[in-house]
Each structure stands twice: as structure tokens, then as C-alpha cells.
Phi, psi and omega in degrees: 000130182287132179285143178261125180259146179242123184243156174222152179233160180237129177264154173057048179284126179263107185291331178294318177296317179298317179296322179296322178296317180289329180294328181270348185280151175270101185282140181231149177286141179236149174257153179263128180235133176264103178268182185297315186253353186197169170260130182239142175252115190232155185306132180285327181249191179284156181238127179260127180220172177239147170290142182256126173266122182233147166269148180232150172237149180259124176295133181293138179298327182297336181291341180278341187300308180291346180273321188258344181246129181292334180231083184302331181292343181263008182265137179227157184278146174229143180054059181072232179239033177256359180207138178227151180206159171244027183076003176225290176286154182222134179238130187217143175249130173236108186056248184250022182236137179253141177228139180224141177220140178235088187281353188268015181285130179271132180298141182238151176263357181281152176279128181246172182296147180304130180303329179295314180294319179298320181292320176298317178299316181298313182296323182284336182271330183275120186251051180270345184235153170256347176290155177270145176233147180239146178300128184256323181164174182211151173234104185261136186260317186198183182281352184277005179090023178265134178165170181236134181232136182236149177231148182237141178295148176233149169239113185064234182264007188238147176283157182247134183233155162227114188262008179270118175292137004259032187264024180303326186276007179295337179233023185228163168226128181234126181244126177245134186240144176223122182053036177082000179248152179290114184268321177205158182217134174224139180183174181283151171256358185274139171241119187264140177229095180300134182235342184197163173247157184217120175069169177240130181240126179258115180266141181294165175291161180299320181296319178295322179298316179296322177296318180294320178295321178297319178294334178271012177068025171279131180288086187297336178289349178261358181291123183271332181201157182210133181199165171268141178199197178244136171269117181270113180288139179294137179300139177248161185295334183263006185264004183065226180253021180254155181209146183258141172241112189252129180297145180194166168270147178227141177231151183244128174226130180062037179066015179240129178276140181230148176277128178295318180301314180296326181289325185275337183303311179300321180294318180293323178294319179294322180293336182269355182271152175283150177290119183296344180278000000 
């Protein structure tokens, strides 16, 4: 099957401005790694970061109604105010994640706009968040505009993850399209406001991380992507309105992101135990 590439271009690039940005940047050496699905350039040495303490606010479910329903006046609440419907489409909140489904879309044979472009337009037009999101990936099905596009929250220069099932969408937005219409939506309700840093965390080099994963019996030849980011801890009832974002390495296998720290902890514990025999 032929791979589909997605390209972007920039108009009116000012090279003096670009040169000025690089002149002020702290340049670091990177190594080239051939992963399963891509070539990645990752830090050659260790990376020093801080855990981010953030306050969070929850976007109200009601704010999605005029965006996702064509006739908001015909929408009514179900199960208190955690679910809304117009007898066809359904909007639901589960903890800090919102889900929407529109099952009544009729399949079309017409060619519709690319789901990636439609999703970018949607993200840029909807002003429910002040956090930044970055394009994460897409799964395109056909020329009729069917496909799923995902975006991931960022803090500074790094992506934010939650690797605890079923909270993957705590730092994501996923849009699925059918015949050019929004078929389903999943995403976070959290809006993060960093207020402080806590502690210093030294992350290993990419090469050391791959060696450690190999020793922990992770099939490194199956790793599709690898990057540094933040692990967003799920809000707890006793944490008030604060939440921690902790630096870590993350690797992707089978379209699922995993925390390197969580993967290595059992291995490190086993290595530290005495042989019972």
C-alpha cells in the first residue's frame, strides 16, 4: 500500500528573523535513529527539565452544545448534566473527558475536503481552550472525506501524555469524519495554567533509553516513535485544582504511547531483588 504524505509550506519567510531565533537558541547535538515508521533526531546527551505544577479548569460541557448541534434549542439533558442529546447526536462527559457521536450521517459517494485540513480549520475556529495543541497524526480511509485526525496538548516545546487507560484523551483531541461531516469527537475538558516548577529531573539520552528498554524486553525494533514529553497525572479528589506534569521519555508501539519510566520500574525492581532460589 502506497504511503500518503502530508506536506505544508510557509509563505513570506523572513530569513533574518529565522537567523535571529537560532542565534539566541541553545543548540544541542542530536543523533539520528531509524525507528519502525520514521527517522527521528533525538538528544545525544541528557536533558534537564522541571516538573510543572499547573492549575486546571474544566471546560463546561454546555459550551460544546452550540458547536456540535445544529439546533441547540432542540437539545435536552440526560442523566443530570453529564449527557445531552437531540434524540440523534449524543454529547457525554466522563470525568474530565468529553465524547460526542453523530450516528445519523449518510454515506456519500462525493469527494469531500481532506479530513486533515477540515480538522485544522475546526481546531483553529473553536476557541474553548487557551492551551496549545499540535497535530499528532491521521488515519485516512478514502477520498470521500472519511478519517480520524488527532491533536495533542503541549506545554512549552513538549507534548503532554497520559498513558493510563482509559485516560489517554486527557491531553488529546480526536476528530473522526464521515462523508465530510463530524462523526465523533473525543477530547480533554481540562485547561491547564502552569504556575510553578518543582524539582529537577535528568532524563537519559535517547540511546541509553533504547538500551534500557531493550534490557526490559521491550521490542525496540517495533517502536514507531520516541520523544520527550510530560506525563499528565490524572486529577485526584484531594489535589484541589492542581495537577502535575512530569517530564519523561515516551515510546509508541501499535499506535499506543507508553511511559518509559513506568515500563522500566518493574524491571528495575526485579533487578534489585534477590534470587529466591
